N, C-alpha and C positions, 0 to 999 in steps of 0.2 A: 446540414446534420450537425457540425461543429460547433454552430452558432446557436442552434438549438440546445445543446448538451451547455453551453456556457450560460444560457439563459436560465435553464434550470438551476444551475449552481447559484446563480445571483439570486433567483427567487427563493430558492430553499435558504440560504445564507440571510438574505432580507428577513424572512421568517423568524430565522433565530434570534436575530439582533432586536425583532419586533417584542419577542417574546421574552426577552432577558430583564428588564425592568420589572415586570409583574414577577417574574420568577425570583427577584434579589429579595423581595419582600419576605419570601419564605425562608426556609433553612440554606445557609450557604451548602451543607453537604449535598443535599437534595439538589439544589441549582447544578452543582458540579457534576454530580451523577447523571443528571437529565441531559445536562449538556454534553458531555462525554458519549453517552447514549447518542443523543442525535447526531454527534459527529461521526460516530462509528457507523451508524445506520447509514447516513450520506455517503461516508468512503464506500462501503459495502455496495451500496446502489451505484456508485461512479465507478467500481471495480477498481481501485486502488488496493495496492498492497499495504501490509504493515511493516513496520521497521523491522521486527524480526524476521518476517518472510522475505524481505529486500537482504538483510545480513545472511540469511540462509543460502539463497541462491546468489549472491556475490562468493561466499565460501565454495560452493559446488564449483562455480566456474573458476576459481582459482586454483582448486584442485584438479578440474580437467585439464586445463594449461599447464600444470605442473606435470601431469603424466604424458601430455603430448610432447613435452620439453624433453623427456626422460627417454621415451620412443625415439624422437628425431635426432638425439646424441649417440642413442645406442645403433642408429641406422637402419633400425627396422621400420619396415613399412607398417604404417597403423593398420590394425586388425579391424575389420567390421563383424561384430556378432552375428553369428548364422552364416558365415561364408565359409 
């Protein structure tokens, strides 16, 4: 399954590389926009997260770790919501 995913990625990248010379003849801004759009679509299809999403999750994990340390230092057992 992973091999098929890798093949799909390689196929998509090869297609992008093959299209680039033809697109270079056009406007650079159009090329940049189209290439960026194609890369974003590929990232979405592969289920990759954006840098902003990653940074947000990293911050949330750091906040949760901090809260956990505060609870551990206070000697209180962590509370589970709804119990």
